[in-house]
RODREN-303190 format. One record per residue (C-alpha): x, y, z; residue in one letter. Coordinates in steps of 0.1 Angstrom, whole numbers, plus 5000, padded with zeros to 4 digits. Layout:
N
site u = X, v = Y, w = Z, roro = a
...
***
This chain:
446
site u = 5248, v = 4933, w = 5153, roro = m
site u = 5272, v = 4907, w = 5140, roro = n
site u = 5259, v = 4877, w = 5120, roro = n
site u = 5260, v = 4853, w = 5150, roro = n
site u = 5235, v = 4875, w = 5169, roro = d
site u = 5211, v = 4877, w = 5140, roro = k
site u = 5178, v = 4858, w = 5140, roro = i
site u = 5180, v = 4827, w = 5118, roro = k
site u = 5144, v = 4815, w = 5121, roro = n
site u = 5118, v = 4830, w = 5097, roro = p
site u = 5089, v = 4822, w = 5121, roro = r
site u = 5107, v = 4842, w = 5149, roro = e
site u = 5110, v = 4871, w = 5125, roro = v
site u = 5073, v = 4868, w = 5117, roro = a
site u = 5062, v = 4868, w = 5154, roro = i
site u = 5083, v = 4899, w = 5162, roro = n
site u = 5069, v = 4918, w = 5133, roro = v
site u = 5033, v = 4909, w = 5141, roro = l
site u = 5039, v = 4917, w = 5178, roro = h
site u = 5050, v = 4952, w = 5169, roro = e
site u = 5020, v = 4956, w = 5145, roro = v
site u = 4995, v = 4944, w = 5171, roro = e
site u = 5008, v = 4960, w = 5203, roro = y
site u = 5030, v = 4989, w = 5193, roro = k
site u = 5009, v = 5003, w = 5164, roro = d
site u = 5037, v = 4996, w = 5139, roro = a
site u = 5030, v = 4994, w = 5101, roro = y
site u = 5034, v = 4959, w = 5087, roro = t
site u = 5057, v = 4968, w = 5058, roro = n
site u = 5080, v = 4990, w = 5080, roro = l
site u = 5082, v = 4964, w = 5108, roro = a
site u = 5090, v = 4936, w = 5084, roro = l
site u = 5118, v = 4957, w = 5068, roro = k
site u = 5132, v = 4964, w = 5103, roro = k
site u = 5132, v = 4928, w = 5115, roro = w
site u = 5145, v = 4913, w = 5082, roro = l
site u = 5175, v = 4937, w = 5087, roro = s
site u = 5181, v = 4920, w = 5121, roro = k
site u = 5180, v = 4885, w = 5106, roro = a
site u = 5203, v = 4863, w = 5086, roro = a
site u = 5179, v = 4844, w = 5064, roro = l
site u = 5182, v = 4827, w = 5030, roro = s
site u = 5161, v = 4840, w = 5001, roro = n
site u = 5136, v = 4811, w = 5007, roro = n
site u = 5133, v = 4820, w = 5044, roro = d
site u = 5129, v = 4857, w = 5036, roro = v
site u = 5100, v = 4847, w = 5014, roro = a
site u = 5085, v = 4824, w = 5041, roro = l
site u = 5088, v = 4852, w = 5068, roro = a
site u = 5071, v = 4876, w = 5044, roro = t
site u = 5044, v = 4852, w = 5036, roro = s
site u = 5037, v = 4845, w = 5073, roro = l
site u = 5036, v = 4881, w = 5082, roro = v
site u = 5012, v = 4892, w = 5054, roro = y
site u = 4991, v = 4861, w = 5054, roro = g
site u = 4986, v = 4861, w = 5091, roro = t
site u = 4978, v = 4898, w = 5093, roro = e
site u = 4954, v = 4897, w = 5063, roro = k
site u = 4935, v = 4867, w = 5077, roro = n
site u = 4936, v = 4878, w = 5114, roro = k
site u = 4899, v = 4878, w = 5122, roro = l
site u = 4894, v = 4844, w = 5106, roro = h
site u = 4924, v = 4830, w = 5125, roro = i
site u = 4912, v = 4845, w = 5158, roro = d
site u = 4878, v = 4828, w = 5153, roro = s
site u = 4895, v = 4795, w = 5149, roro = i
site u = 4916, v = 4800, w = 5180, roro = i
site u = 4885, v = 4810, w = 5200, roro = s
site u = 4868, v = 4778, w = 5190, roro = s
site u = 4898, v = 4757, w = 5202, roro = l
site u = 4910, v = 4775, w = 5233, roro = s
site u = 4894, v = 4772, w = 5267, roro = k
site u = 4911, v = 4805, w = 5275, roro = t
site u = 4893, v = 4835, w = 5261, roro = p
site u = 4912, v = 4853, w = 5234, roro = l
site u = 4916, v = 4885, w = 5255, roro = k
site u = 4932, v = 4865, w = 5283, roro = k
site u = 4959, v = 4848, w = 5261, roro = i
site u = 4992, v = 4866, w = 5266, roro = s
site u = 5004, v = 4888, w = 5237, roro = p
site u = 5033, v = 4867, w = 5226, roro = w
site u = 5014, v = 4834, w = 5228, roro = i
site u = 4985, v = 4848, w = 5208, roro = l
site u = 5009, v = 4859, w = 5180, roro = i
site u = 5025, v = 4824, w = 5180, roro = v
site u = 4991, v = 4808, w = 5178, roro = l
site u = 4980, v = 4830, w = 5149, roro = r
site u = 5012, v = 4822, w = 5129, roro = v
site u = 5007, v = 4785, w = 5137, roro = g
site u = 4970, v = 4785, w = 5126, roro = i
site u = 4979, v = 4804, w = 5094, roro = y
site u = 5004, v = 4778, w = 5084, roro = q
site u = 4980, v = 4749, w = 5091, roro = m
site u = 4949, v = 4763, w = 5075, roro = y
site u = 4960, v = 4787, w = 5049, roro = f
site u = 4994, v = 4774, w = 5036, roro = l
site u = 4997, v = 4742, w = 5017, roro = d
site u = 5035, v = 4740, w = 5016, roro = k
site u = 5042, v = 4739, w = 5053, roro = v
site u = 5038, v = 4704, w = 5070, roro = p
site u = 5016, v = 4705, w = 5100, roro = t
site u = 5042, v = 4689, w = 5123, roro = f
site u = 5066, v = 4718, w = 5114, roro = a
site u = 5040, v = 4745, w = 5123, roro = a
site u = 5032, v = 4728, w = 5156, roro = v
site u = 5068, v = 4720, w = 5167, roro = n
site u = 5081, v = 4755, w = 5158, roro = e
site u = 5051, v = 4771, w = 5175, roro = g
site u = 5058, v = 4752, w = 5207, roro = v
site u = 5095, v = 4761, w = 5206, roro = k
site u = 5087, v = 4798, w = 5202, roro = l
site u = 5060, v = 4796, w = 5230, roro = g
site u = 5087, v = 4783, w = 5254, roro = k
site u = 5113, v = 4808, w = 5243, roro = r
site u = 5091, v = 4839, w = 5245, roro = y
site u = 5070, v = 4829, w = 5275, roro = e
site u = 5076, v = 4796, w = 5294, roro = s
site u = 5075, v = 4758, w = 5292, roro = a
site u = 5039, v = 4760, w = 5304, roro = k
site u = 5030, v = 4784, w = 5276, roro = a
site u = 5047, v = 4761, w = 5251, roro = g
site u = 5024, v = 4733, w = 5264, roro = g
site u = 4994, v = 4756, w = 5259, roro = f
site u = 5005, v = 4763, w = 5223, roro = v
site u = 5009, v = 4725, w = 5217, roro = n
site u = 4974, v = 4718, w = 5231, roro = g
site u = 4957, v = 4744, w = 5209, roro = v
site u = 4976, v = 4735, w = 5177, roro = l
site u = 4971, v = 4698, w = 5182, roro = r
site u = 4934, v = 4704, w = 5187, roro = s
site u = 4935, v = 4724, w = 5154, roro = a
site u = 4951, v = 4695, w = 5137, roro = e
site u = 4925, v = 4670, w = 5150, roro = r
site u = 4895, v = 4693, w = 5142, roro = n
site u = 4907, v = 4706, w = 5108, roro = m
site u = 4880, v = 4692, w = 5087, roro = e
site u = 4851, v = 4704, w = 5109, roro = s
site u = 4866, v = 4738, w = 5113, roro = i
site u = 4871, v = 4742, w = 5075, roro = k
site u = 4835, v = 4731, w = 5070, roro = a
site u = 4821, v = 4756, w = 5094, roro = k
site u = 4801, v = 4785, w = 5079, roro = e
site u = 4814, v = 4818, w = 5092, roro = n
site u = 4799, v = 4852, w = 5087, roro = p
site u = 4812, v = 4870, w = 5056, roro = d
site u = 4832, v = 4895, w = 5076, roro = y
site u = 4850, v = 4867, w = 5094, roro = v
site u = 4858, v = 4848, w = 5062, roro = k
site u = 4872, v = 4880, w = 5046, roro = l
site u = 4889, v = 4892, w = 5079, roro = s
site u = 4875, v = 4927, w = 5075, roro = v
site u = 4857, v = 4946, w = 5103, roro = p
site u = 4819, v = 4943, w = 5098, roro = n
site u = 4813, v = 4980, w = 5096, roro = w
site u = 4838, v = 4982, w = 5068, roro = l
site u = 4821, v = 4954, w = 5048, roro = l
site u = 4788, v = 4972, w = 5053, roro = k
site u = 4803, v = 5005, w = 5041, roro = l
site u = 4816, v = 4990, w = 5009, roro = m
site u = 4783, v = 4971, w = 5004, roro = t
site u = 4764, v = 5004, w = 5008, roro = k
site u = 4784, v = 5021, w = 4979, roro = y
site u = 4791, v = 4991, w = 4956, roro = y
site u = 4766, v = 4963, w = 4964, roro = g
site u = 4772, v = 4930, w = 4981, roro = y
site u = 4788, v = 4911, w = 4953, roro = d
site u = 4814, v = 4938, w = 4944, roro = f
site u = 4822, v = 4943, w = 4981, roro = a
site u = 4828, v = 4906, w = 4986, roro = m
site u = 4850, v = 4904, w = 4955, roro = d
site u = 4870, v = 4935, w = 4966, roro = f
site u = 4878, v = 4921, w = 5000, roro = f
site u = 4886, v = 4886, w = 4985, roro = k
site u = 4911, v = 4903, w = 4962, roro = a
site u = 4925, v = 4922, w = 4991, roro = s
site u = 4935, v = 4889, w = 5007, roro = l
site u = 4957, v = 4882, w = 4977, roro = g
site u = 4993, v = 4892, w = 4969, roro = v
site u = 5000, v = 4926, w = 4954, roro = s
site u = 5018, v = 4926, w = 4920, roro = p
site u = 5053, v = 4941, w = 4923, roro = l
site u = 5055, v = 4969, w = 4898, roro = t
site u = 5083, v = 4993, w = 4889, roro = i
site u = 5084, v = 5026, w = 4869, roro = r
site u = 5111, v = 5028, w = 4843, roro = v
site u = 5134, v = 5058, w = 4846, roro = n
site u = 5132, v = 5069, w = 4810, roro = t
site u = 5159, v = 5095, w = 4815, roro = l
site u = 5183, v = 5065, w = 4817, roro = k
site u = 5168, v = 5035, w = 4800, roro = v
site u = 5137, v = 5025, w = 4781, roro = d
site u = 5113, v = 4997, w = 4790, roro = a
site u = 5127, v = 4970, w = 4767, roro = d
site u = 5163, v = 4978, w = 4778, roro = e
site u = 5153, v = 4975, w = 4815, roro = l
site u = 5136, v = 4942, w = 4809, roro = i
site u = 5169, v = 4929, w = 4795, roro = g
site u = 5189, v = 4943, w = 4824, roro = i
site u = 5166, v = 4928, w = 4849, roro = l
site u = 5167, v = 4894, w = 4832, roro = k
site u = 5205, v = 4894, w = 4835, roro = n
site u = 5199, v = 4900, w = 4873, roro = e
site u = 5176, v = 4871, w = 4875, roro = g
site u = 5143, v = 4890, w = 4875, roro = v
site u = 5116, v = 4884, w = 4850, roro = a
site u = 5095, v = 4915, w = 4840, roro = a
site u = 5069, v = 4924, w = 4814, roro = e
site u = 5051, v = 4955, w = 4803, roro = k
site u = 5018, v = 4964, w = 4821, roro = s
site u = 4983, v = 4970, w = 4807, roro = n
site u = 4980, v = 5007, w = 4814, roro = f
site u = 5010, v = 5029, w = 4820, roro = s
site u = 5037, v = 5029, w = 4793, roro = p
site u = 5064, v = 5033, w = 4819, roro = e
site u = 5053, v = 5004, w = 4841, roro = c
site u = 5068, v = 4969, w = 4843, roro = l
site u = 5053, v = 4940, w = 4863, roro = v
site u = 5080, v = 4918, w = 4879, roro = t
site u = 5075, v = 4881, w = 4886, roro = k
site u = 5082, v = 4863, w = 4918, roro = g
site u = 5091, v = 4873, w = 4953, roro = l
site u = 5124, v = 4892, w = 4951, roro = t
site u = 5143, v = 4920, w = 4968, roro = n
site u = 5138, v = 4943, w = 4939, roro = i
site u = 5152, v = 4972, w = 4959, roro = g
site u = 5185, v = 4954, w = 4964, roro = g
site u = 5195, v = 4951, w = 4928, roro = l
site u = 5224, v = 4969, w = 4911, roro = k
site u = 5199, v = 4984, w = 4885, roro = s
site u = 5180, v = 4999, w = 4914, roro = h
site u = 5211, v = 5015, w = 4929, roro = d
site u = 5219, v = 5029, w = 4894, roro = q
site u = 5185, v = 5047, w = 4894, roro = g
site u = 5170, v = 5027, w = 4865, roro = l
site u = 5136, v = 5024, w = 4881, roro = y
site u = 5114, v = 5033, w = 4910, roro = f
site u = 5093, v = 5007, w = 4929, roro = v
site u = 5057, v = 5020, w = 4925, roro = q
site u = 5021, v = 5008, w = 4920, roro = d
site u = 5007, v = 5014, w = 4885, roro = e
site u = 4978, v = 5034, w = 4899, roro = g
site u = 5002, v = 5060, w = 4913, roro = a
site u = 5019, v = 5062, w = 4879, roro = m
site u = 4986, v = 5069, w = 4862, roro = l
site u = 4980, v = 5100, w = 4884, roro = s
site u = 5010, v = 5116, w = 4868, roro = v
site u = 4999, v = 5105, w = 4833, roro = e
site u = 4967, v = 5124, w = 4840, roro = a
site u = 4986, v = 5155, w = 4849, roro = l
site u = 5000, v = 5157, w = 4813, roro = e
site u = 5029, v = 5180, w = 4822, roro = v
site u = 5045, v = 5199, w = 4794, roro = k
site u = 5082, v = 5209, w = 4791, roro = l
site u = 5088, v = 5241, w = 4810, roro = g
site u = 5058, v = 5237, w = 4833, roro = n
site u = 5060, v = 5246, w = 4870, roro = s
site u = 5045, v = 5218, w = 4891, roro = v
site u = 5036, v = 5215, w = 4927, roro = l
site u = 5034, v = 5181, w = 4944, roro = d
site u = 5016, v = 5190, w = 4977, roro = m
site u = 5019, v = 5158, w = 4997, roro = c
site u = 5050, v = 5144, w = 4980, roro = a
site u = 5065, v = 5116, w = 5003, roro = a
site u = 5080, v = 5092, w = 4995, roro = p
site u = 5087, v = 5108, w = 4962, roro = g
site u = 5073, v = 5084, w = 4936, roro = g
site u = 5051, v = 5109, w = 4919, roro = k
site u = 5075, v = 5138, w = 4924, roro = t
site u = 5103, v = 5119, w = 4906, roro = t
site u = 5079, v = 5107, w = 4879, roro = h
site u = 5068, v = 5144, w = 4872, roro = i
site u = 5105, v = 5154, w = 4870, roro = a
site u = 5112, v = 5126, w = 4847, roro = q
site u = 5083, v = 5136, w = 4824, roro = k
site u = 5097, v = 5172, w = 4824, roro = l
site u = 5130, v = 5157, w = 4811, roro = e
site u = 5149, v = 5175, w = 4839, roro = n
site u = 5136, v = 5208, w = 4826, roro = a
site u = 5108, v = 5230, w = 4842, roro = g
site u = 5105, v = 5229, w = 4879, roro = s
site u = 5089, v = 5206, w = 4905, roro = v
site u = 5082, v = 5218, w = 4940, roro = t
site u = 5078, v = 5188, w = 4964, roro = a
site u = 5063, v = 5195, w = 4998, roro = r
site u = 5056, v = 5174, w = 5028, roro = d
site u = 5050, v = 5181, w = 5064, roro = i
site u = 5075, v = 5156, w = 5078, roro = h
site u = 5113, v = 5163, w = 5076, roro = s
site u = 5122, v = 5126, w = 5077, roro = h
site u = 5100, v = 5119, w = 5047, roro = k
site u = 5116, v = 5148, w = 5029, roro = m
site u = 5150, v = 5132, w = 5033, roro = l
site u = 5136, v = 5101, w = 5016, roro = l
site u = 5124, v = 5122, w = 4987, roro = i
site u = 5158, v = 5138, w = 4984, roro = e
site u = 5175, v = 5104, w = 4985, roro = k
site u = 5153, v = 5092, w = 4956, roro = n
site u = 5159, v = 5124, w = 4936, roro = i
site u = 5196, v = 5118, w = 4938, roro = h
site u = 5194, v = 5081, w = 4930, roro = r
site u = 5173, v = 5088, w = 4899, roro = l
site u = 5196, v = 5116, w = 4886, roro = g
site u = 5171, v = 5144, w = 4888, roro = l
site u = 5180, v = 5181, w = 4893, roro = d
site u = 5148, v = 5200, w = 4886, roro = n
site u = 5132, v = 5193, w = 4920, roro = v
site u = 5130, v = 5217, w = 4949, roro = k
site u = 5119, v = 5201, w = 4982, roro = s
site u = 5102, v = 5221, w = 5010, roro = e
site u = 5090, v = 5211, w = 5044, roro = i
site u = 5055, v = 5227, w = 5045, roro = k
site u = 5020, v = 5218, w = 5056, roro = d
site u = 4995, v = 5218, w = 5027, roro = g
site u = 4968, v = 5230, w = 5050, roro = l
site u = 4985, v = 5264, w = 5051, roro = n
site u = 4985, v = 5284, w = 5019, roro = l
site u = 5008, v = 5313, w = 5014, roro = d
site u = 4997, v = 5343, w = 4994, roro = e
site u = 5027, v = 5338, w = 4971, roro = s
site u = 5013, v = 5304, w = 4961, roro = d
site u = 4980, v = 5318, w = 4947, roro = l
site u = 4977, v = 5311, w = 4910, roro = g
site u = 5014, v = 5302, w = 4907, roro = k
site u = 5016, v = 5267, w = 4893, roro = y
site u = 5008, v = 5252, w = 4858, roro = d
site u = 5001, v = 5218, w = 4874, roro = r
site u = 4993, v = 5207, w = 4909, roro = v
site u = 4992, v = 5172, w = 4921, roro = l
site u = 4973, v = 5164, w = 4953, roro = l
site u = 4979, v = 5128, w = 4965, roro = d
site u = 4957, v = 5134, w = 4995, roro = a
site u = 4961, v = 5116, w = 5028, roro = p
site u = 4933, v = 5090, w = 5030, roro = c
site u = 4919, v = 5059, w = 5046, roro = s
site u = 4941, v = 5037, w = 5024, roro = g
site u = 4913, v = 5012, w = 5017, roro = l
site u = 4927, v = 5007, w = 4982, roro = g
site u = 4960, v = 4993, w = 4995, roro = i
site u = 4949, v = 4969, w = 5023, roro = i
site u = 4963, v = 4941, w = 5002, roro = r
site u = 4997, v = 4958, w = 5006, roro = r
site u = 4992, v = 4972, w = 5041, roro = k
site u = 4967, v = 4949, w = 5058, roro = p
site u = 4969, v = 4965, w = 5092, roro = d
site u = 4951, v = 4995, w = 5078, roro = i
site u = 4917, v = 4977, w = 5079, roro = k
site u = 4919, v = 4970, w = 5116, roro = y
site u = 4931, v = 5005, w = 5126, roro = k
site u = 4904, v = 5024, w = 5107, roro = l
site u = 4871, v = 5037, w = 5122, roro = s
site u = 4842, v = 5058, w = 5110, roro = p
site u = 4855, v = 5087, w = 5131, roro = q
site u = 4890, v = 5085, w = 5116, roro = k
site u = 4875, v = 5086, w = 5081, roro = i
site u = 4854, v = 5116, w = 5090, roro = h
site u = 4885, v = 5134, w = 5103, roro = e
site u = 4904, v = 5125, w = 5071, roro = i
site u = 4876, v = 5139, w = 5049, roro = v
site u = 4878, v = 5173, w = 5067, roro = q
site u = 4915, v = 5175, w = 5059, roro = i
site u = 4910, v = 5165, w = 5023, roro = q
site u = 4884, v = 5192, w = 5018, roro = k
site u = 4909, v = 5219, w = 5031, roro = r
site u = 4937, v = 5205, w = 5010, roro = l
site u = 4918, v = 5204, w = 4977, roro = i
site u = 4907, v = 5240, w = 4981, roro = l
site u = 4944, v = 5251, w = 4987, roro = n
site u = 4955, v = 5229, w = 4958, roro = a
site u = 4930, v = 5245, w = 4934, roro = f
site u = 4939, v = 5280, w = 4946, roro = d
site u = 4975, v = 5274, w = 4937, roro = s
site u = 4966, v = 5267, w = 4901, roro = l
site u = 4973, v = 5292, w = 4873, roro = s
site u = 4946, v = 5298, w = 4846, roro = p
site u = 4946, v = 5271, w = 4820, roro = g
site u = 4963, v = 5247, w = 4844, roro = g
site u = 4954, v = 5213, w = 4858, roro = y
site u = 4949, v = 5199, w = 4893, roro = l
site u = 4950, v = 5161, w = 4897, roro = v
site u = 4933, v = 5149, w = 4929, roro = y
site u = 4942, v = 5113, w = 4937, roro = t
site u = 4938, v = 5089, w = 4966, roro = t
site u = 4946, v = 5053, w = 4973, roro = c
site u = 4911, v = 5046, w = 4987, roro = t
site u = 4879, v = 5034, w = 4971, roro = v
site u = 4856, v = 5053, w = 4995, roro = n
site u = 4833, v = 5078, w = 4977, roro = p
site u = 4832, v = 5100, w = 5008, roro = r
site u = 4869, v = 5107, w = 5003, roro = e
site u = 4868, v = 5108, w = 4965, roro = n
site u = 4837, v = 5120, w = 4946, roro = e
site u = 4822, v = 5138, w = 4976, roro = e
site u = 4855, v = 5158, w = 4981, roro = v
site u = 4855, v = 5167, w = 4944, roro = v
site u = 4818, v = 5178, w = 4947, roro = d
site u = 4828, v = 5200, w = 4977, roro = y
site u = 4855, v = 5217, w = 4955, roro = l
site u = 4831, v = 5223, w = 4927, roro = l
site u = 4805, v = 5238, w = 4950, roro = k
site u = 4831, v = 5261, w = 4966, roro = n
site u = 4851, v = 5272, w = 4936, roro = r
site u = 4830, v = 5284, w = 4906, roro = e
site u = 4859, v = 5282, w = 4881, roro = r
site u = 4866, v = 5246, w = 4889, roro = a
site u = 4854, v = 5218, w = 4865, roro = f
site u = 4861, v = 5181, w = 4860, roro = v
site u = 4883, v = 5178, w = 4829, roro = d
site u = 4877, v = 5144, w = 4813, roro = d
site u = 4900, v = 5149, w = 4783, roro = k
site u = 4927, v = 5126, w = 4796, roro = l
site u = 4952, v = 5109, w = 4772, roro = p
site u = 4930, v = 5085, w = 4753, roro = e
site u = 4956, v = 5059, w = 4747, roro = d
site u = 4961, v = 5054, w = 4784, roro = i
site u = 4927, v = 5061, w = 4800, roro = f
site u = 4902, v = 5051, w = 4773, roro = r
site u = 4891, v = 5019, w = 4791, roro = d
site u = 4893, v = 5031, w = 4827, roro = i
site u = 4877, v = 5066, w = 4828, roro = i
site u = 4839, v = 5067, w = 4835, roro = d
site u = 4813, v = 5091, w = 4821, roro = e
site u = 4818, v = 5115, w = 4850, roro = a
site u = 4855, v = 5119, w = 4842, roro = g
site u = 4867, v = 5098, w = 4871, roro = y
site u = 4893, v = 5071, w = 4870, roro = v
site u = 4886, v = 5044, w = 4895, roro = k
site u = 4908, v = 5013, w = 4899, roro = l
site u = 4902, v = 4982, w = 4919, roro = y
site u = 4923, v = 4951, w = 4927, roro = p
site u = 4894, v = 4928, w = 4919, roro = n
site u = 4889, v = 4945, w = 4885, roro = v
site u = 4922, v = 4958, w = 4873, roro = h
site u = 4947, v = 4940, w = 4894, roro = g
site u = 4962, v = 4973, w = 4906, roro = t
site u = 4959, v = 4988, w = 4940, roro = d
site u = 4926, v = 5007, w = 4946, roro = g
site u = 4930, v = 5042, w = 4933, roro = f
site u = 4909, v = 5073, w = 4925, roro = f
site u = 4921, v = 5099, w = 4900, roro = i
site u = 4904, v = 5130, w = 4887, roro = v
site u = 4917, v = 5160, w = 4867, roro = r
site u = 4903, v = 5194, w = 4876, roro = i
site u = 4905, v = 5223, w = 4852, roro = g
site u = 4903, v = 5261, w = 4859, roro = i
site u = 4882, v = 5283, w = 4837, roro = e
site u = 4899, v = 5314, w = 4824, roro = n
***
């Protein structure tokens, strides 16, 4: 696609992304990356398109309630493209301060005409003009909590059951915010202070984080993956919670380590980095295309102690029994801890899906433990805050493997303030500012 054919309107990028997420089951982050590659946008317009996509998706239920109150046509009968155009328009008018109302309306009408018809453009104009006239009364309306927070009601009830009403509300409010952009310093090539200086020269401000010694928090919306320092392998874009799971593993030089569900390679490469390119890391994943991504990151970061294998963690070979000094199981999960980063997750989840995930987690954790050599550690981690997928899965392991125990002797300088009495590390966006994470270290009795 030459530059003349590329999309030059950030709102058009946004509606294409959201259309794929809504009607083609795409993931928000991947669809956005795809459509930005098809566009020729300035940095400011990239930021606007990104804001429109994430803001609209995060607040979708609230936005739909506003559209329903304004449109004579029921939501289910509004055509797909026009519904998306209306959502983006309402988001700009009710949730963004920097976009003038006339711009939101006019651009919405143009897109309605382009993607449907002149009549559809008129419908968009009618709804958005009504939204403008009734803005004060709509903003004053008392909505149910699940609508205000744009979270399915069953999910709000689930969090309230485990954490109480106030915490559940705070958690979902925080999940409507913007995730911090954090990176892991590749200490094989540079230290944290040096990287802060290099990034400053590239126009990016960064500072050290609160927990992980190898984590930097960057400031402002930027294409952090497009910098020269990224191509040179000086860092890996990764949430701090993910870094802490490797800190809990406490690898020693010469250890043999298994990363059971390794894609996209953040934890694998962190382990290899901790081993200072000595020892060995076996990275496994069931998907070949994800394994290619791991290998790409291994090469970019300059690592040569990683062996990648396409293998299903649900199947344990006899040769794996008692083989590894350290095992990391970043288990597939509901992803409730990262809905701030991947908001489509909360609309795609169901109680049945969570039940199915838990059954997989239970099989994986037994296989992970059985791969552990005496005196070794298993770290079980998820990016969810659902106790069914966390504490209850650990309880299942402890009941089914007599030699397993929770090892709470994690590095004190890192975990002192975030480990609880049971030996669990639980991170929340509304408390720690990180993604939601669960981390526990399991030991094996000799």
